[in-house]
N, C-alpha and C positions, 0 to 999 in steps of 0.2 A: 113499451113504448115504441116505433121506428120513427128512424134520423128526420121522417117528412112530420112525423109531428112532434117535435121536440123543437119549443121555442128560440124563437133567432137572440142571441147573447146568453143562453144559456150555459155554464163554466163545468166542467166534469175534470177531475185530474185520469188520465189517460197512459198506462205504462208511465208511469210516474212522470207523467209533464202535464203542466193544466194547460187545458184546450178550450177553445170555447165555440158555439154550435152557431153556424151561420148556412144557410140553403143549403140542408142535408149534409154539408161538412163540416168534421172535428178540424178548426185550426190552431196551430198551435199560436198561444197567448200570450202575452208579454206584458214587464210592468207597464201602467202608464204613465211617464213623464209628469209634474207638477204645468200649472197652466201659467206658467209666467213668461214674461217676454222672452224671458233667457232661451227657457226650452224651448217656446215659438222660432228662434234665430235660427236653433241648432237644427232642426227642423226642416227650417226653409233651406239651409246650406245643403243639407242631405239629399234635400229631395229637388232640389234644383241641377245639383251635379249627376244623381241619376238619372232626371232627365233628358240632361245632353248626353250623356250615356248611350240614348236608346234612340235618335231623332237623328234626324240628316247632319251630315259634316257640316261644322261651318258657321252654326248659329250660338253659339258659346263668345258672343259681343261682351266688351267688359260695360260696365257700369259708366263710365266714362267720357263712354263715347255716345252715348243715350242721344244726344242731340245728332248729332252727325247720321248713326243708324233711324232715325226720324226724319231726318230730310231725305237721304238717300229712297225711305220707303214711299215719302208723300210724293217726290218727282219723279219717280218708276210709271212708266204707263204702259210697256210692256207687261203683258196678264202674268207669264209664268214667270218672269223675272220677279214682278211684284210678290209674288207669293213666298218666294224664297227671302225676299229682304223684309217679308214679313214676320217672316222665323226670325231672320237676324236682329231684327225690332226688338221682337218678345222677349229673345233672351238679352237683351242691351235693361230692358226691364228686368227682367228677372232679378240679375245683377246687382243695378240699382237698387233695385228694392229690398233686397240682402244688406246692401252697405248701410242705407239708411236705420234698417232694425240694428246691428251691429251698434252704432252710434247710439242709438237710443238706449239701447242696454248699457251701454258705458255710461250715459246722463243718468240711468235709474240707477248704476250701481254706485257713483257719485252722491245721490240721494238728493236727485231731480226726480219731483213728480211725476212718472209717464201714465198718461190715460189714451182713450180712445180719442179722444177728442182732440187732441193735439193733434200741431197742423204736420209735423212729420209723419205722423199714424196714418192721418188722413192721405198723405202724398204716398207712402208704400204701401195702402188697401188699394188706391187708385193707378197703381204700377203693375202690380199683381191682377187686378181687374181685368185692363187690358192687354196684359200679358197672354192670360189667357182666352180672352178673345181671338188675338194674330195668332195663338199655336193651334185653333182649330185650324189652320192650313198647311198644319207643319205634317210629315209623313214620318211615318215610321225607317227606322234607318236600311231599312230592307229595300225603301222604295215603294212598298205597300201602302197601305193607308195610313189614317192620322190614328193617334191615340190622345185621344183627348181627356181619357179619365189621366194619363198618366200629368198631362198640363194642368189641369186640374189641383191635382195635389199641393200644391207650395202654397197656393193662394186659401185653399182649405183649411191646411196648416196655420194661415194668418186668418182666416175669419172667425173658424171655431172653436168652440172649448179641445183641447188636447185629446181629452176622454173620447168624445166626439168624432173627433178626428179618426182614433183609434179603431172606431167602428164600423168609418166610413170604408179603412184598408183591411176589414176582416169581410165586409161585405164582397169588396173586389177581388180577395183574394179567393173567393167561395167560388165568384165568377168567372177566374181566372181557372181554376182545378176545373170546374164542369166544363169549360174551353177541351181542354187538355185531355181531359177523357172522352168526350164529342170525337175528336179528331181521330186519338187510338185507336177507339172504337172503329169508328169509321176505316180508319187503315186497315185492322184486324179482319173485317168482314168485308174486305175489298181485295186482300191478296192472299191471306191466310187459306190455304184449302188447295190454294192455285202453285203448280209443282216449279217452276221457275221460285219463289220465293218461300219454299220451305222451309221453315223454322222461323219465319218473320211474325208470327203469335206470340211466339216466347220471348222475342227480344221485345216488343211491343210492349207486353205484361212488366218487363221490369224499366223498360220507358218512362209510360204513363205516370205509375208512383214516384219516382225518383224526380221527374219533371214536377208532382202537383206538388211534395215535398221545395225542393226547390222553391218555389213560388212559395212559400210561405216561411221561408227561415229567411232571418233579420243578415245580413253580414256581420253582426258582432254577437251573434247566436255562436256558442264555444261548439255545436255541434255542424258549423258549416262548414268546416274541410271536409268531414266524412260526406255530409249531403252534396255538396259542391263535385264532389270528386266521383261518388255514386251516379251522379247526373251525366258529367261530362262524359264519362264511360260506358253508357246507356247509349249516349248520345254516338257516339263512335263504333260502336257494334252494328248499329243499324246501317251508320253512313260507309261503312266498309263490309257489308254484308255481300257476300259474292254472287251472281247471278248465274243463276243455272240454266242456262241455254244450249244445254247440249241436246242430243236426236232425242226422242223424235220428237220431232216440232216444226212445222209449214215457215213458207217466210212471212207470211200472214204472221202467225202467230208469236215468232220472233222479233219482229218490229212492234211488236204490240207490248211486248216483255219489255222489250228496251225503256218505251214510256211509261211505262207503269215503275221500273227503277229511278226511273226519274219523277216520277209522281210522289215514291216513297222517301225522295230526297227531298223535296218541297215538302212533306208532312214533318219528317223530321226538326227543317229549318224553321217551321212554321212555329211547331211546340217549341222548341229550343225560343224565339225570339218572345214570345208570349211570358212562358216561366221568367225568363230572364227579366220583361220588365212588369212582369204582375199586374198583366191588364187583359183583359180578354180584347180579343181582333174581329172582332163580330161579322164584319165583312170579309176578311180576307180567310175565315173560317168556313162561310159560307159558300167562296168560290172556289174553295179546296176541295170542301164534301160535293159539288155541283163538279168537277174533272174528274173525282173519284167516279161518279156514276156512270160521266162517258169513258169511261177507262171499263167499265163492268160493261158495259152493253159492246165497245170494241170487244173487249177480250171474247164474252161469246159470239159474237158476228165471226170472228178470224177460229174461235171452234168449231161454228159450224157449217161454213167453207172448206176444214179443214175433212169433216165427216163424210160431207155434201161427194168431195174429190174422192175421198175411199172408197166410199159406198158406189161410185160409178167405175172405179175402178176394178172395183170387185164383179161388177157385173157385167165389163166389156170381155169379148168374147176372147182375148187374148187370156185373160185372167181363167177365164171359164174353162180355155184349153189346158193352163197350167195344172192348175185344179187336176183334170180330168187324167194326167200324164203321171201327179206327183199319188193319183189313187191308183 
């Protein structure tokens, strides 16, 4: 049975590690915590901290400033400033929800019954739901597209059973791996075989798997030290790859190669962002693939111009006289 025929959710031990299959990928499986309020609070705290690590700066507004953040957002008229303030309000809502959950866990530990109908639970859900909507306006820290899936994680951890949340995580990791593989394959087909980029295929074959491994590995995993080190080194190697811009190259080819190296760095940065956030960035990926297509066309045009110039030089009277003298 091929990977494409294996049902999603199939578990299997591979190389001594339990993995679960989703959308063609075997992903590291982790034990599912209990579906308790305490575990939900822990999940939301971790997911909210991770969220703030990958979005624009300045959004981690304390929950105690929620009313201030809402007033600033509602009073703002400038669209660009309002977009940023929407993210700040979302941050305050996330933090307030985490604070409410913390108090509910303390009450539950003291023997107070806490159900989904409890008013504070409804308040918490309302805060997370509003933050999710506002978060759609927020950009990734790189300044590119938003990452809606990341904004949705704290809400899902609250609203779904913990086991269902883990399933949604595996689906997202599979999507992330597919995006990483697509970018690495596009980079390889674009640059491998071009003299200025000799050796890039070997470096990409190292980065792709390292990035996928990074995307599936939790920070609590004992393997994280080796996983992160391998990923970081693979990134460094590609970013430091020397440009082979020596002769014989025309000026047009040289300029095109320099553009290509900037494009390589953009691709490495995009893989870095996707692997660390563990969510796909489809708009950024599509835009990058289109830039690679434009580069291939530009390189072909530069090479064709060089060949045509050389052919004209060969056909010139001066070249013919030189060949006659040489013979």
